C-alpha positions as CSV (number, residue, x, y, z in Angstrom):
1,M,23.1,40.5,2.9
2,T,19.9,41.7,2.4
3,V,16.8,39.7,5.2
4,L,14.0,38.8,2.8
5,Q,10.5,39.8,5.0
6,Q,8.9,36.4,4.5
7,M,5.3,37.4,4.0
8,K,2.3,35.3,6.0
9,V,-1.2,34.5,4.8
10,N,-3.5,33.0,7.3
11,L,-6.2,31.2,5.1
12,L,-9.0,31.2,7.5
13,N,-9.7,34.4,5.9
14,F,-10.2,32.8,2.4
15,R,-12.3,30.1,4.4
16,G,-16.3,29.7,3.7
17,T,-18.1,30.4,6.9
18,N,-18.7,28.5,9.4
19,S,-16.4,25.8,7.0
20,T,-13.6,23.8,7.9
21,T,-12.9,23.4,4.2
22,F,-10.5,24.1,1.6
23,T,-11.9,22.7,-1.8
24,G,-12.2,23.3,-4.9
25,R,-10.0,24.1,-6.9
26,P,-12.3,27.2,-8.6
27,Q,-11.9,28.2,-4.8
28,G,-8.5,28.1,-4.7
29,Q,-8.2,30.5,-7.7
30,D,-10.1,33.0,-6.4
31,V,-7.8,32.8,-3.1
32,R,-5.0,32.5,-5.6
33,K,-6.3,35.8,-6.7
34,K,-7.1,37.9,-4.3
35,L,-3.8,37.4,-2.4
36,E,-1.6,37.9,-5.9
37,L,0.2,34.9,-6.5
38,D,1.4,35.4,-10.0
39,A,3.2,38.0,-8.1
40,R,4.6,37.3,-5.7
41,D,6.2,34.3,-7.7
42,A,8.8,37.0,-9.4
43,D,9.9,38.7,-5.9
44,P,12.0,36.9,-4.1
45,E,10.2,37.4,-1.1
46,P,9.2,33.8,0.6
47,V,5.8,33.3,1.4
48,E,4.5,31.7,5.2
49,L,0.8,30.5,3.8
50,V,-0.9,29.5,7.9
51,I,-3.8,26.5,7.4
52,P,-5.7,26.9,10.9
53,S,-5.9,24.8,13.7
54,D,-9.6,23.8,13.4
55,T,-9.0,23.0,9.8
56,T,-10.9,19.0,8.9
57,S,-10.1,19.0,5.2
58,F,-7.7,20.4,2.8
59,N,-8.2,18.8,-0.7
60,A,-6.2,18.6,-3.6
61,S,-8.2,20.5,-5.8
62,F,-7.8,23.7,-3.8
63,Y,-4.3,22.7,-3.3
64,L,-3.7,23.0,-6.6
65,G,-5.7,26.3,-8.1
66,L,-4.0,28.1,-4.7
67,L,-0.5,26.3,-6.4
68,Y,-0.4,24.7,-9.4
69,P,0.9,27.8,-10.9
70,S,4.0,28.8,-8.9
71,I,4.6,24.8,-8.8
72,K,4.8,25.2,-12.7
73,A,6.4,28.2,-13.0
74,L,8.9,28.3,-10.5
75,G,9.5,24.2,-11.1
76,F,8.7,22.1,-8.5
77,D,12.6,23.1,-6.5
78,A,12.3,26.9,-5.7
79,F,8.4,26.8,-5.0
80,K,9.1,24.8,-2.2
81,E,11.7,27.3,-1.1
82,K,9.3,29.8,-1.8
83,Y,6.1,28.3,-0.6
84,H,6.1,27.2,2.8
85,L,2.3,25.5,4.1
86,V,2.8,25.9,8.3
87,F,-0.6,24.8,10.6
88,E,-1.8,27.4,13.4
89,D,-0.8,24.5,16.2
90,S,-0.5,20.3,15.4
91,T,-0.3,18.8,12.1
92,P,-3.4,17.0,11.8
93,K,-2.2,13.5,10.0
94,S,-5.2,13.6,7.9
95,I,-4.4,17.4,6.1
96,V,-1.1,16.1,5.8
97,R,-1.6,13.2,3.8
98,Q,-4.4,15.6,2.2
99,L,-0.9,18.5,0.9
100,S,1.0,15.2,0.1
101,E,-2.0,14.5,-2.4
102,G,-1.6,17.7,-3.8
103,E,1.5,18.1,-4.5
104,R,1.7,14.2,-6.1
105,Q,-1.6,15.9,-8.1
106,A,1.0,18.9,-9.5
107,K,3.7,16.6,-9.9
108,N,1.8,14.5,-12.3
109,E,0.3,16.9,-14.0
110,L,4.2,19.1,-14.9
111,Q,4.9,15.9,-16.5
112,G,1.3,15.3,-18.6
113,L,0.2,12.2,-16.9
114,T,-3.8,13.1,-14.9
115,G,-5.5,10.4,-13.8
116,L,-7.3,9.1,-17.7
117,G,-3.0,8.9,-18.8
118,W,-3.6,5.0,-18.8
119,L,-6.4,5.1,-21.3
């Protein structure tokens, strides 16, 4: 039986100077490219993304830029098995809500639903 080595990435390295937020789909896409997540989706190694303790915002837009291609490629259940968003220290409820919103929006996109789907 092979034990997989988990990749661990501290997202602090990808946050703006003097910033406490992760925002913007293009910024999430840039981080995704730097981490080579498209290639990581294909290997079995789990990935742990560490959210710094002083983070005040983790926008759904950044979440989608960083992770939606993996969700789309793997399916939501397999994505949740592979990618783990963890907090450096305590888990701020506001960040948990923002991550949940990112997941909700990703699920909507998988189903072809957007915020304008009711038009």
